[in-house]
C-alpha positions, 0 to 999 in steps of 0.5 A: 667162731661160736661167739661170732655166730651168736653175735650175728644172730643177736644182731639179726634179731635186733634188726628184725625187732627194729624193723618191726617197731618201725613198721608199728610206728608207721601204723596210724589210727584215725578217730571216728566220732558218732552220736549213737550210744555204745552197743547201738546198731550204728556203733556195732556197724562202726566197729565192723567198719574199723575192723574192715579198714584194718584188714584191708590195710594189714593193720597200717591204718586203724580206726577207733570209734568213739560212740557218744563220747567224743562228739554228739550229733550236734557237735559232729560236723564242726568237730570233723571240720576242725579236726577234733575227729578224723571222721564223723557220723554226720546227720545232714538234715540237722544242718540245713544251711551247710548241706542243702544239696544233699538234704534236698534228695534226703528230704524226698524219702517219702517217695517210698510211699508211692512205690510198688509193694514189691519194695516192702522190707527193702525200702532202705536198701533202695534209697541208700543205694540211690542216695550214694549214686546220686550224691557221690557220682552225680552231684558235684554241688553236694560234694562242694557243700562238703568241701566248704565244711572241710569234709569229704564224703566216703559213705552214706546210710539210711534207716528202715521206714519211719513211723509214729512211736507215741504215748497215745494212739495216733492212727487217723487224722482226728488223732493227728490234729494237735499232736506234738511230734518230734520230727527229724527232717523238714519233710516230716515237719511239713507233713505234720503241719499239713495234717494239723499236728505240731512238729517239734525239732529235737536232737535224737539224743533228746528224744527219750527225755522229751517223751518221758516229760510229755514235751512231745506225744510221739517221736517219728522214728524207725522201729530199731531206734526204740532201743538204739535211742532209749525210747523203749521205756516210754512208748505205749502206742505205735503206728509204723505205716505213717508217715513213711519215708526213711532218714536218708541224710546220713553221711556215715563216715565224713572225713576231715579233708586234710586227713583224707588228703594225707592218706595214700591212695590204697588207704583211701580205697580201703576207706571206701571199700569199708564204707560200702560195707557200712552203708549196706550194714545199717539199712540191712540191720534196721530192716532185719530188726524192725519186726523183732523190736516191735514184737519185743516192745509189744510183749515186754512193755505191752505197747499196742501196735496199730494200723493207720486209717486207709483214708489217711494213707491215701491223703498222705500219698497225695501230700507226697506228690504235691510236696515234691513241688513245694520242696523244689521251690523252697530249696531254690528260693530259700537254700540257693539250690538253683537246679532243685527241680532237675535234681529231684527229677534225676534222683527219682530216675536213679531211685526207680533203678535201685528199686529194681536192683535190690529186689533179689538182695537177701544178705548184707554181703549181697547188698554191700557188693551191689553198693560197691559194684554200682557206686563205690568202686567207681569213685576215683581216689586220685581226685575225690576230695582232693 
């Protein structure tokens, strides 16, 4: 009898072990490529995204983040399209022909220069929320651009405001004239040309070398990127009040469409939920770290922090107003965005709404919940990207 009881116990143990192994075998790991280096703010946010996906799916779906090891920024869209990675951190302004509709509203980010001072310190919160609502819920052409690249957009993000990080003082129009500026978008390129500077287009991964070798005088970037992109050692003069605008063309977790369609509805929902938290973490951290990074580079490196000339600030606001019309016309004639003016008008309405929504936000959790309630929870996983 004891032998039979022992045999039954052993069989039960083996069956339990077999079921556990079967459950483990069913667990799936997705690969996530991003061009930021390890331990950068975006890499840390990506690791948090992976943890959230695992928690929401009880470990059935996991994500492995490859920070600047699987694909760099220039390689990411093609790599996600072709399945080299299941998802990637796609910077759409680097690819103007592939993502014209999203890039149109991303390029309008200098609109924050025209907004009320009450938005100061929360510019990224508002713009990221407005971008998410517009692209994911109000712009089928934006999503169609993604589909052509065999991708599905599942979250977005943006930075804190962009300023001039330089190897010489640049605070007024005279100092701007002739300066070589590394820019990360066509709107900043047009701004540079309008004020007599020379825009230089380089990948973020090349910015530090360009500064150190004198290829450029300034990098137009947000303050936290001084550490994220290795610019800290090369910058001596900073003017954060110009040109303004944020980098908003970030499709943070664009997923290979075949991979997305192979997920269950609950797994897609988990990706979106985790994506809403990632979308909030990046602008929240960027704003939070801005003053800390500026204080550190001032104290440790002796960099000088400047304020822009008031006359230049006024001229830049005038530039922004007229540039919106030029932008709409350019995208209509050169990028095939037929309804560009209507898109910008609609986006400005949404941005105005978000400028009010974020005024009371004081934590990452509050911002993530706001993004989820207003945008991500409204995405139908049975049809999105299918």
